[in-house]
C-alpha positions, 0 to 999 in steps of 0.5 A: 159094413157090407162085409160084416153083414150090417145093413139099413139103419144099423149101418149108420153111426146112430145105429152102431151107438144104439146097438152098443147101448142095447148090447151093454144092457143085455150084457147086464152092464150097470145102467149108470155106466151105459148112461156115462158111455152114451154121454146121456145127462139123464138115466131116463134118456138111456133107459128109454123104451124101444117102440 
């Protein structure tokens, strides 16, 4: 992670997972696919707004 310049929360499994989901949405991946990839039962969880 250090070599890649990834630090703080993003340097954790949770941070990487979140970054993957956000990047998928930014790339216009359909929400139902992101939901499946992240293992969310509800699309509401997947599309939760970022505070």
